[in-house]
VOGU-3710 file (C-alpha; in Angstrom, 3 decimals, decimal comma):
1> xxxxxxxxxx> 50,820/4,398/173,998  47,675/2,577/172,873  45,532/5,444/174,186  47,542/7,971/172,188  47,193/5,812/169,071  43,434/5,466/169,601  43,105/9,221/170,117  45,087/9,887/166,941  42,972/7,449/164,922  39,804/9,012/166,340
11> xxxxxxxxxx> 40,911/12,562/165,485  41,916/11,544/161,964  39,081/9,121/161,254  36,331/9,431/158,661  33,687/10,659/161,118  36,055/13,281/162,510  36,957/14,381/158,960  33,285/14,867/158,099  32,835/16,874/161,319  35,813/19,094/160,426
21> xxxxxxxxxx> 34,418/19,758/156,944  30,936/20,616/158,251  32,435/22,952/160,874  34,606/24,612/158,228  31,563/25,082/155,998  29,550/26,701/158,828  32,405/29,053/159,751  32,948/29,945/156,093  29,272/30,817/155,628  29,276/32,917/158,820
31> xxxxxxxxxx> 32,418/34,784/157,789  31,381/35,257/154,160  27,761/36,329/154,532  26,374/36,835/158,025  29,183/38,390/160,075  31,020/41,250/158,386  34,720/40,616/158,788  37,065/43,242/160,223  34,293/45,548/161,436  34,443/47,595/164,629
41> xxxxxxxxxx> 33,093/46,409/167,970  30,575/49,285/168,012  29,084/48,157/164,697  28,764/44,590/165,977  26,850/45,923/168,997  24,537/47,875/166,675  23,805/44,850/164,487  23,780/41,959/166,981  23,477/43,464/170,442  26,092/43,655/173,185
51> xxxxxxxxxx> 25,931/39,972/174,205  26,525/38,570/170,711  29,049/41,316/169,935  31,156/40,072/172,867  30,839/36,480/171,638  31,912/37,496/168,115  34,810/39,554/169,438  36,127/36,989/171,941  35,800/34,000/169,587  37,531/35,716/166,652
61> xxxxxxxxxx> 34,425/35,451/164,486  35,189/38,996/163,351  38,330/37,589/161,695  37,341/33,963/161,315  39,497/33,104/158,291  42,668/34,072/160,159  41,610/32,568/163,488  43,724/29,825/165,040  40,859/27,317/165,076  40,040/27,860/161,373
71> xxxxxxxxxx> 43,674/27,179/160,468  43,667/24,174/162,813  40,566/22,754/161,120  42,238/23,063/157,712  45,271/21,247/159,119  43,124/18,481/160,672  41,211/17,958/157,424  44,526/17,593/155,585  45,832/15,118/158,183  42,552/13,190/158,080
81> xxxxxxxxxx> 42,751/12,888/154,299  46,402/11,792/154,465  45,665/9,129/157,093  42,660/7,851/155,121  44,813/7,631/152,002  47,619/5,768/153,761  45,128/3,402/155,390  43,018/2,510/152,362  45,078/3,010/149,267  47,506/0,038/149,549
91> xxxxxxxxxx> 44,608/-2,420/149,580  42,894/-0,716/146,644  46,171/-0,522/144,717  46,851/-4,225/145,205  43,348/-5,056/144,015  44,026/-3,235/140,767  47,753/-3,691/140,177  48,607/-6,673/142,346  49,003/-10,218/141,108  45,803/-11,578/139,597
101> xxxxxxxxxx> 45,044/-15,060/138,338  44,296/-14,972/134,634  43,206/-18,553/134,086  39,613/-19,355/134,923  39,638/-22,034/137,654  37,162/-24,304/139,411  36,500/-21,732/142,114  35,559/-19,164/139,473  33,101/-21,612/137,927  31,146/-21,557/141,197
111> xxxxxxxxxx> 30,903/-17,750/141,175  27,510/-16,051/140,960  29,020/-13,900/138,208  29,457/-16,896/135,887  27,622/-17,596/132,632  27,568/-20,664/130,392  26,779/-20,664/126,694  26,780/-23,301/123,986  27,955/-21,865/120,692  26,985/-23,948/117,624
121> xxxxxxxxxx> 30,400/-23,710/115,974  33,838/-25,243/116,151  36,194/-23,957/118,826  38,302/-22,121/116,206  35,260/-20,244/114,873  33,867/-19,668/118,366  37,235/-18,273/119,471  37,161/-15,594/116,759  33,568/-14,654/117,598  34,316/-14,409/121,326
131> xxxxxxxxxx> 37,402/-12,240/120,761  35,343/-9,818/118,650  32,616/-9,752/121,297  35,096/-8,942/124,094  36,540/-6,132/121,969  33,019/-4,743/121,540  32,769/-4,526/125,339  35,629/-2,011/125,340  38,521/-4,334/126,150  41,431/-3,455/123,889
141> xxxxxxxxxx> 43,926/-6,098/124,947  42,846/-9,753/125,148  45,335/-12,264/126,472  45,278/-15,923/125,451  46,334/-17,444/128,749  46,412/-21,070/127,678  45,551/-23,219/124,678  45,746/-26,924/125,426  44,623/-30,012/123,580  44,138/-33,503/124,973
151> xxxxxxxxxx> 43,006/-35,985/122,343  39,886/-34,600/120,673  39,283/-32,138/123,488  40,664/-28,614/123,278  40,480/-25,797/125,829  41,309/-22,105/125,326  41,543/-19,660/128,251  41,197/-15,902/127,701  41,617/-12,950/130,040  40,958/-9,241/129,508
161> xxxxxxxxxx> 41,096/-6,231/131,796  40,406/-2,511/131,450  40,103/0,622/133,564  42,623/-0,283/136,262  43,559/3,386/136,544  40,027/4,155/137,793  41,077/2,674/141,138  43,545/5,560/141,406  40,651/8,044/141,419  40,393/8,023/145,203
171> xxxxxxxxxx> 44,126/8,567/145,662  44,257/11,352/143,081  41,212/13,062/144,630  42,791/12,905/148,089  46,078/14,277/146,761  44,151/17,121/145,104  42,376/17,938/148,378  45,694/17,998/150,235  47,307/20,257/147,616  44,242/22,531/147,720
181> xxxxxxxxxx> 44,335/22,758/151,525  48,075/23,488/151,522  47,450/26,313/149,042  44,573/27,678/151,138  46,708/27,508/154,286  49,594/29,329/152,576  47,214/32,002/151,307  45,671/32,512/154,744  49,044/32,679/156,489  51,221/34,505/153,995
191> xxxxxxxxxx> 48,791/36,141/151,570  48,555/39,926/151,309  45,591/41,941/150,081  45,116/45,670/149,880  44,150/48,663/147,781  45,588/51,867/146,375  43,901/54,776/144,614  46,066/56,198/141,840  44,970/59,320/139,914  45,334/59,301/136,140
201> xxxxxxxxxx> 48,877/59,975/135,037  50,380/59,228/138,438  52,282/56,275/139,891  52,559/54,326/143,132  54,953/51,673/144,412  52,966/50,726/147,513  49,450/49,905/148,672  47,483/49,927/151,913  46,897/46,501/153,396  43,324/45,502/154,190
211> xxxxxxxxxx> 42,372/45,385/157,819  42,313/41,784/159,113  39,254/39,957/157,844  37,829/42,864/155,838  38,007/44,533/152,440  38,691/47,942/153,956  42,163/49,398/153,643  43,940/50,159/156,886  47,009/52,268/157,614  49,624/49,546/157,122
221> xxxxxxxxxx> 51,694/50,251/154,002  53,019/47,385/151,866  55,931/48,231/149,589  55,816/46,839/146,053  58,941/45,656/144,200  57,696/47,598/141,172  55,810/50,787/140,306  52,285/50,979/138,880  51,368/53,938/136,695  47,778/54,620/135,661
231> xxxxxxxxxx> 48,359/55,957/132,178  44,680/56,353/131,360  41,270/55,700/132,885  37,915/55,631/131,110  34,311/54,517/131,464  32,353/52,400/128,991  28,580/52,870/128,715  25,778/50,647/127,414  24,590/51,397/123,883  20,959/50,382/124,402
241> xxxxxxxxxx> 18,239/52,953/125,109  17,062/50,941/128,109  20,408/51,348/129,875  21,352/54,713/128,433  24,042/56,491/130,467  24,503/53,350/132,590  28,118/52,376/133,156  29,046/49,079/131,526  32,615/48,850/132,778  35,483/50,953/134,056
251> xxxxxxxxxx> 38,981/50,438/132,782  42,555/51,413/133,543  45,485/51,304/131,191  48,373/50,605/133,527  52,115/50,450/133,066  54,425/48,496/135,350  57,978/49,740/135,813  60,789/47,921/137,564  64,338/49,186/137,915  63,350/52,179/135,816
261> xxxxxxxxxx> 62,264/50,048/132,851  58,797/49,446/131,443  58,076/45,760/132,070  54,410/45,454/131,208  51,483/47,443/129,844  47,941/46,146/130,179  44,295/47,138/130,412  42,859/46,181/133,791  39,115/45,688/134,119  36,780/44,364/136,806
271> xxxxxxxxxx> 36,884/40,791/135,498  40,221/41,067/133,753  43,036/41,435/136,311  46,705/41,915/135,484  49,358/39,544/136,847  52,961/40,519/137,435  55,706/39,289/139,734  53,413/37,061/141,791  50,951/39,914/142,354  47,470/40,221/140,864
281> xxxxxxxxxx> 46,065/43,686/140,162  42,269/44,073/140,019  40,150/47,021/138,911  38,125/47,536/142,087  36,754/51,087/142,118  37,075/54,574/140,711  36,172/58,139/141,520  36,752/61,770/140,625  39,802/63,522/141,999  38,134/66,931/141,855
291> xxxxxxxxxx> 40,562/68,092/139,162  39,951/69,065/135,556  41,567/66,531/133,248  40,957/68,471/130,041  39,342/71,769/129,111  38,700/73,617/125,873  38,879/77,371/126,501  37,361/79,979/124,203  39,302/83,254/123,762  37,190/86,337/122,917
301> xxxxxxxxxx> 38,275/89,918/122,268  36,412/91,536/125,143  36,312/95,048/123,672  34,831/93,757/120,406  32,227/91,911/122,415  31,453/95,021/124,490  31,075/97,170/121,362  28,828/94,547/119,790  26,713/94,248/122,948  26,477/98,052/123,147
311> xxxxxxxxxx> 25,309/98,239/119,535  22,746/95,471/120,139  21,398/97,239/123,243  21,161/100,604/121,451  19,439/99,035/118,444  17,012/97,188/120,712  16,195/100,434/122,531  15,692/102,282/119,242  13,488/99,456/117,980  11,236/99,807/120,996
321> xxxxxxxxxx> 10,906/103,562/120,353  10,431/103,309/116,559  7,279/105,076/115,336  6,916/103,930/111,746  6,913/100,485/110,162  9,669/101,504/107,783  11,872/102,552/110,676  11,124/99,291/112,534  11,933/97,225/109,455  15,274/99,007/109,068
331> xxxxxxxxxx> 16,185/98,501/112,739  15,157/94,818/112,650  17,519/94,278/109,735  20,319/95,977/111,664  19,529/93,783/114,699  19,758/90,597/112,613  23,123/91,700/111,252  24,384/92,413/114,765  23,150/89,039/116,040  24,867/87,331/113,118
341> xxxxxxxxxx> 28,084/89,175/113,982  27,811/87,994/117,598  27,452/84,403/116,399  30,504/84,833/114,164  32,435/86,433/117,030  31,932/83,370/119,234  32,133/80,686/116,539  35,315/82,069/114,994  36,948/82,788/118,344  40,209/81,017/119,053
351> xxxxxxxxxx> 40,110/77,840/121,154  42,980/76,697/123,316  43,355/73,454/125,267  44,290/72,804/128,848  45,487/69,439/130,182  45,930/68,525/133,816  49,455/69,161/135,005  50,173/71,743/132,322  51,833/74,691/134,133  50,845/77,359/131,605
361> xxxxxxxxxx> 48,021/78,299/129,279  49,274/80,151/126,218  46,980/82,917/124,938  48,089/84,836/121,840  51,750/84,173/122,586  51,464/85,034/126,282  51,950/82,319/128,909  49,501/82,493/131,781  50,608/80,500/134,810  48,017/78,034/136,142
371> xxxxxxxxxx> 47,564/78,705/139,865  44,693/76,344/140,615  41,775/74,465/139,083  38,784/72,477/140,338  35,614/70,836/139,047  33,334/72,646/141,487  34,547/75,752/143,279  31,219/76,202/145,070  30,838/72,747/146,636  33,489/70,121/145,766
381> xxxxxxxxxx> 31,351/67,328/147,276  28,767/67,729/144,500  31,115/66,353/141,835  30,130/62,816/142,890  26,591/63,730/141,791  27,945/65,024/138,463  27,218/68,634/139,419  30,018/70,898/138,233  31,067/74,535/138,509  34,568/74,328/137,020
391> xxxxxxxxxx> 37,179/77,035/137,313  40,795/77,443/136,243  42,690/80,255/137,952  45,624/81,739/136,031  48,089/84,467/136,902  48,335/87,481/134,575  50,903/90,260/134,629  50,042/93,785/133,395  52,009/96,969/133,898  54,286/95,294/136,435
401> xxxxxxxxxx> 51,317/94,081/138,443  50,352/90,404/138,904  46,760/89,380/139,464  44,725/86,172/139,393  42,121/85,657/136,694  39,343/83,028/137,070  38,318/81,145/133,928  34,728/79,949/134,369  32,144/78,021/132,343  28,879/79,799/133,168
411> xxxxxxxxxx> 28,697/83,018/131,038  26,428/84,709/133,596  29,253/84,431/136,134  32,273/84,361/133,813  31,632/87,754/132,159  31,103/89,792/135,387  34,086/88,015/136,983  36,314/88,838/134,000  35,156/92,430/134,024  36,058/92,684/137,719
421> xxxxxxxxxx> 39,349/90,753/137,799  40,612/90,962/134,226  39,412/93,907/132,181  39,767/96,454/134,974  43,397/95,341/135,378  44,123/95,875/131,686  43,608/92,344/130,286  41,525/92,368/127,082  40,723/88,703/126,369  37,704/87,036/127,907
431> xxxxxxxxxx> 38,518/83,390/128,682  35,670/80,901/129,260  35,565/77,102/129,633  33,601/75,706/126,695  34,170/71,970/127,310  35,812/69,962/130,079  36,407/66,417/131,321  36,837/65,355/134,950  39,996/63,643/136,123  39,498/60,217/137,717
441> xxxxxxxxxx> 41,448/58,077/140,112  41,611/54,318/139,667  41,048/52,125/142,717  43,244/49,052/142,284  43,028/46,021/144,537  46,368/44,241/144,821  46,788/40,706/146,086  49,672/38,347/146,550  48,513/34,830/147,303  51,477/32,439/147,347
451> xxxxxxxxxx> 49,142/29,457/147,481  46,844/30,408/144,601  48,663/28,218/142,071  48,439/25,293/144,476  44,708/25,929/144,874  44,214/25,810/141,103  46,459/22,746/140,821  44,606/21,021/143,656  41,263/21,801/142,037  42,431/20,354/138,713
461> xxxxxxxxxx> 43,736/17,221/140,453  40,438/16,777/142,328  38,472/17,094/139,074  40,759/14,519/137,437  40,318/12,179/140,398  36,527/12,545/140,298  36,481/11,826/136,556  38,565/8,695/137,085  36,528/7,575/140,086  33,044/8,143/138,653
471> xxxxxxxxxx> 33,379/7,994/134,876  35,738/5,041/134,445  35,263/1,487/135,713  37,749/-1,254/136,514  36,546/-4,474/134,876  37,848/-7,983/134,204  36,552/-10,886/132,169  37,665/-14,521/132,181  36,628/-16,879/129,383  37,057/-20,606/128,922
481> xxxxxxxxxx> 36,242/-22,177/125,563  35,843/-25,959/125,643  35,256/-27,987/122,490  32,306/-30,369/122,682  32,557/-31,655/119,120  33,432/-30,262/115,711  30,229/-28,195/115,570  29,743/-26,969/119,118  31,756/-25,212/121,810  30,995/-24,704/125,484
491> xxxxxxxxxx> 31,862/-21,208/126,703  32,249/-20,260/130,377  32,361/-16,548/131,211  33,130/-14,936/134,584  33,004/-11,150/134,997  34,178/-8,626/137,574  33,265/-4,951/137,766  34,340/-2,438/140,399  30,881/-0,851/140,171  27,720/-1,271/138,104
501> xxxxxxxxxx> 28,289/-5,044/138,255  24,692/-6,064/137,579  24,504/-3,776/134,562  27,766/-5,197/133,217  26,568/-8,771/133,771  23,342/-8,055/131,889  25,268/-6,532/128,975  27,642/-9,515/128,737  24,775/-11,991/128,937  22,782/-10,190/126,229
511> xxxxxxxxxx> 25,770/-9,989/123,881  26,601/-13,691/124,203  22,958/-14,681/123,727  22,779/-12,469/120,628  25,968/-14,113/119,349  24,530/-17,613/119,807  21,272/-16,645/118,066  23,164/-14,999/115,205  25,263/-18,119/114,587  22,122/-20,275/114,649
521> xxx> 20,401/-18,013/112,109  23,420/-18,100/109,818  23,339/-21,904/109,950
//
């Protein structure tokens, strides 16, 4: 039984606790910086070689924060702190809040923390001065322990104490550490982290859980008790010339629905997560879906444009063959008028708008069904480099025949394509994309850490304990005033300070010496 007790005390002792903390720190550094968590065995071989890859794999260093020994170390640290608290606190508590003698005795007068002063004043006057001096040292409550008189001799005993609660600093700090460790343990055991990519305007009531020890989403689906809708996504850019076109932040306006009702609406940013139902939603990433979010489409009467282009070409040809200056001047004037008409044709042309998800585009009262759309029909991968070749494909019906019509942005391609697929099939309006905006998806990281509140609470308790332990001091002062005659009083002072004793003694000594000198000067 004694061996078991000794083993327990050894495992929960101060030295063992320090060892646990150092080991935890080393493992945390390895898992946070040096060894990528949740990676594949092949990647570990590439980075560290086959020997070390096997070590990492077999010792769970690829998932260190969820390893059994990491959890065990957290548990042992907590037990070590609890044992240390139980072992040391009763003695410390009794020192601060236990019974204390308040009357200065003969034993105290032999203390090395004792001072003697002769105050040139009666004991009544000296008493008032001493009380004021003790107050100036920060003691609010001064207790007159005894006031006795024997013949012409009078003795007054005083006692003052402050900062007893500072002795609780150690206990409070230990409690904070325990609460923190419990929160960390709960988070490691029962916490969930993952990610979901939601396109603008769409919703999701689930997310993909991160692979163990990594920030990469796996295939495991976690169902949410609510639905997240990304109502809007946008990018903010820096205003300065130095960082022109550099992204400042990316933002999602999200709505949270539960039981079919809107429960919360918030803007989620990188450093501004949204909390709901015990879950925290972070803005983690974004990207383009490959769809067109919005497009402004110009509608041009194709036959008018053809007639105008024909007239311009004929005038240009005639201008090249003109023989006299008068003829050239006349043709140049006609050319300017035609060019002005072409500008008017395009500037006054009707514009219609397309929004993602809209099933039809209405052109002059006719509904054209949207078949497909994309940001780059040539190479969709180039959209991530902001290279676009957008197209919207609509279905047109003419003379009982249905055909697909591409709406493009580049006039050099749009006009020949319309001539081939639209005009030859009897459709007379050239449609071209004048402006467009890409549609984004919002990458949201979702976490549920049941111990996070305990971690914050533990941190606050630790800070409070440290403040009490290091910025407050438990101090006591005993004073005995003894009348010598009507014009002089002997004062004995004994001090106690939990820490900074020598500094406190020097302060008390200086103040009493200043008091004596002041009384002497005042006569």
